[in-house]
C-alpha positions as CSV (number, residue, x, y, z in Angstrom):
1,M,0.0,0.0,0.0
2,P,1.6,3.4,-1.0
3,E,2.4,5.7,1.8
4,F,1.1,9.3,2.1
5,G,4.2,11.3,3.0
6,W,5.1,15.0,2.8
7,A,5.5,14.9,-1.0
8,K,1.9,13.8,-1.6
9,R,0.6,16.3,0.9
10,L,2.6,19.1,-0.8
11,L,1.3,17.9,-4.2
12,W,-2.3,18.1,-3.0
13,R,-1.8,21.6,-1.8
14,L,0.0,22.8,-4.9
15,L,-2.7,21.4,-7.2
16,W,-5.5,23.0,-5.3
17,Y,-4.9,26.5,-6.8
18,P,-4.9,25.6,-10.5
19,A,-7.8,23.2,-9.9
20,R,-9.8,26.0,-8.2
21,L,-9.2,28.2,-11.3
22,V,-10.3,25.5,-13.6
23,G,-13.3,24.9,-11.5
24,A,-14.3,28.5,-11.7
25,L,-13.6,29.1,-15.4
26,V,-14.6,25.8,-16.9
27,F,-17.3,24.5,-14.5
28,N,-18.6,27.7,-13.0
29,L,-18.2,26.1,-9.7
30,D,-20.7,27.1,-7.0
31,L,-19.0,26.1,-3.7
32,R,-20.3,26.8,-0.2
33,K,-19.4,25.6,3.3
34,E,-21.5,25.5,6.4
35,A,-18.6,25.5,8.8
36,P,-14.8,25.5,8.9
37,I,-13.0,22.2,8.1
38,P,-11.7,20.7,11.4
39,R,-8.1,19.7,11.9
40,G,-7.1,16.2,13.0
41,P,-8.6,12.9,11.8
42,L,-11.4,13.5,9.4
43,V,-13.7,11.3,7.3
44,V,-15.0,13.1,4.2
45,A,-18.2,11.5,2.9
46,P,-19.6,12.7,-0.4
47,N,-22.3,11.4,-2.6
48,H,-21.1,9.9,-5.9
49,F,-22.5,10.6,-9.4
50,A,-19.3,10.7,-11.6
51,H,-15.6,10.1,-11.9
52,P,-14.8,13.8,-11.4
53,D,-16.3,13.9,-8.0
54,P,-13.0,13.5,-6.0
55,P,-11.3,16.6,-7.3
56,F,-14.5,18.7,-6.7
57,V,-14.7,17.3,-3.2
58,G,-11.0,18.1,-2.7
59,L,-11.7,21.7,-3.8
60,G,-14.4,22.0,-1.2
61,V,-12.6,20.5,1.7
62,K,-9.1,21.9,0.9
63,R,-7.3,19.3,2.9
64,P,-5.0,16.6,1.5
65,M,-6.8,13.3,1.8
66,R,-6.6,9.7,0.7
67,F,-9.7,8.5,-1.2
68,L,-10.9,4.9,-1.0
69,A,-11.4,3.9,-4.6
70,L,-12.6,0.6,-6.1
71,D,-9.6,-1.5,-7.2
72,E,-11.3,-2.2,-10.5
73,L,-10.4,1.4,-11.5
74,W,-6.8,0.4,-11.5
75,G,-5.2,-1.3,-14.5
76,N,-7.4,0.3,-17.2
77,V,-5.7,3.6,-18.1
78,P,-2.0,3.9,-17.2
79,M,-2.2,7.6,-16.7
80,M,-5.0,7.2,-14.2
81,D,-3.0,4.6,-12.3
82,R,-0.2,7.1,-12.0
83,V,-2.6,9.8,-10.8
84,F,-4.1,7.4,-8.2
85,R,-0.6,6.6,-6.9
86,L,0.5,10.2,-6.8
87,L,-2.5,11.3,-4.8
88,G,-2.4,8.4,-2.4
89,A,-5.6,6.6,-3.3
90,I,-6.4,3.4,-1.4
91,P,-7.6,0.5,-3.5
92,L,-10.9,-0.9,-2.2
93,P,-12.0,-4.4,-3.3
94,R,-15.6,-4.8,-4.3
95,T,-15.9,-8.6,-4.0
96,R,-14.1,-9.4,-0.7
97,Y,-13.8,-7.8,2.7
98,P,-11.4,-4.8,2.4
99,V,-9.0,-5.7,5.2
100,S,-5.9,-4.0,3.8
101,A,-7.9,-0.9,2.7
102,M,-9.5,-0.5,6.1
103,R,-6.1,-0.9,7.8
104,A,-4.6,1.8,5.6
105,A,-7.5,4.1,6.2
106,L,-7.3,3.6,10.0
107,A,-3.6,4.2,10.0
108,H,-4.0,7.4,8.0
109,L,-6.7,8.7,10.3
110,E,-4.8,7.7,13.4
111,S,-1.9,9.9,12.1
112,G,-4.3,12.8,12.0
113,G,-5.0,12.6,8.2
114,A,-8.2,12.8,6.2
115,V,-9.8,9.9,4.3
116,G,-12.4,10.3,1.6
117,V,-15.2,7.6,1.5
118,F,-18.1,7.4,-0.9
119,P,-20.9,5.7,1.2
120,E,-22.9,4.7,-1.8
121,G,-20.0,2.5,-2.8
122,R,-20.1,3.3,-6.5
123,R,-21.3,5.9,-9.0
124,V,-25.0,6.1,-9.1
125,T,-27.5,7.3,-11.7
126,F,-29.7,9.0,-9.2
127,W,-29.7,9.7,-5.4
128,G,-31.2,6.9,-3.4
129,E,-30.3,4.2,-5.9
130,E,-27.9,2.7,-3.2
131,E,-28.4,2.6,0.5
132,P,-25.3,4.1,2.3
133,R,-22.8,1.6,3.5
134,K,-21.5,2.1,7.0
135,G,-17.7,2.2,6.4
136,A,-17.5,6.0,7.0
137,A,-19.2,5.7,10.3
138,W,-17.1,2.7,11.3
139,L,-13.9,4.5,10.6
140,A,-15.1,7.6,12.5
141,L,-16.1,5.6,15.6
142,R,-12.9,3.6,15.6
143,T,-10.7,6.7,15.5
144,G,-12.8,9.4,17.0
145,A,-12.7,11.3,13.7
146,Q,-15.4,13.7,12.7
147,I,-17.4,13.1,9.4
148,V,-17.8,16.0,7.0
149,P,-20.6,15.4,4.5
150,V,-20.2,16.8,1.0
151,A,-23.0,17.1,-1.5
152,V,-22.0,17.3,-5.2
153,W,-24.4,18.1,-8.1
154,G,-23.7,18.6,-11.8
155,T,-20.8,16.2,-12.1
156,Q,-23.2,13.7,-13.7
157,D,-23.2,16.1,-16.7
158,T,-19.4,16.6,-16.8
159,M,-18.8,12.8,-17.3
160,P,-22.1,10.8,-17.5
161,L,-22.0,7.1,-16.6
162,G,-20.6,5.0,-19.4
163,T,-18.3,7.8,-20.7
164,L,-14.8,8.9,-20.1
165,T,-15.0,12.2,-21.8
166,L,-15.0,15.3,-19.7
167,R,-17.5,18.0,-20.6
168,P,-18.0,21.5,-19.4
169,A,-21.1,21.8,-17.1
170,K,-22.0,23.8,-14.0
171,V,-21.1,22.0,-10.8
172,W,-22.4,22.7,-7.2
173,V,-20.6,21.6,-4.1
174,R,-21.9,22.0,-0.5
175,V,-19.7,21.1,2.4
176,G,-21.6,20.4,5.6
177,A,-20.9,21.0,9.3
178,P,-18.9,18.1,10.8
179,I,-20.9,15.2,12.2
180,N,-19.4,14.2,15.6
181,S,-19.4,10.4,15.8
182,D,-19.2,10.6,19.6
183,D,-22.7,12.1,19.7
184,F,-24.1,8.8,18.6
185,L,-22.4,6.5,21.1
186,D,-25.6,6.1,23.2
187,Y,-27.7,5.0,20.2
188,E,-28.7,1.4,20.0
189,D,-27.1,1.2,16.5
190,P,-24.6,4.1,16.2
191,L,-23.4,3.2,12.7
192,T,-27.0,3.3,11.3
193,A,-27.8,6.5,13.1
194,I,-24.6,8.3,11.8
195,M,-25.3,7.3,8.3
196,G,-28.9,8.3,8.7
197,A,-27.8,11.8,9.6
198,W,-25.5,11.8,6.6
199,Q,-28.2,10.6,4.2
200,T,-30.7,13.2,5.5
201,W,-28.3,16.1,5.0
202,I,-27.1,15.0,1.6
203,G,-30.6,14.5,0.3
204,T,-31.7,18.0,1.4
205,Q,-28.7,19.6,-0.2
206,L,-29.2,17.7,-3.5
207,T,-32.8,18.7,-3.7
208,E,-31.9,22.3,-3.2
209,M,-29.2,22.2,-5.8
210,A,-31.4,20.3,-8.3
211,E,-34.0,23.1,-8.0
212,A,-31.4,25.7,-8.8
213,S,-30.1,23.7,-11.7
214,P,-31.1,24.1,-15.4
215,R,-31.0,20.3,-15.6
216,K,-34.5,20.3,-13.8
217,T,-34.1,16.7,-12.8
218,E,-34.9,15.6,-9.2
219,P,-32.0,13.9,-7.4
220,G,-34.1,10.8,-6.8
221,T,-34.8,10.2,-10.5
222,S,-32.7,8.9,-13.3
């Protein structure tokens, strides 16, 4: 598993500025935050419509982070493999329990880093197509990390499912206030309660962004 040392952290920070310019000029990025991004261990949990979601999430959070990404994405495009390695992505198997991926994510969180997790587990055609998995909540409870929900809308038009061609389209990003995992310790099922809070916030934000979008498609429809 590749390490995430000072060079990768520096690369993340250096890339933020040109990426922010591209976001503004090419994608007319509408970015808003409810609260400052906390320091220390952090689980970043976005919804997932398209391949370009991670860079837009990175623009919103503005912290170096290691994304958990399905291992099937590796080995298809050599350039993408190099990008994944440079940015410290953690391969996540779809067909077996992700022991090594979870260990890498835990170690990074325990060192005070940030980990990006897509609770839907894959790109979806519409919001609600997949019930959220509990990995983000599990990582937060194990390490005491806070969870920052991030809602992304419009990326489904920048690179629709089934294509690898990037297109200009307006993108909205909303970064939520941190969800404190410790607040759910007294619940009968803390993992489900945490992900329920995440799902409610994301759904509300996507509905608001869809209403402001010329796309005029509800987030819960294809």
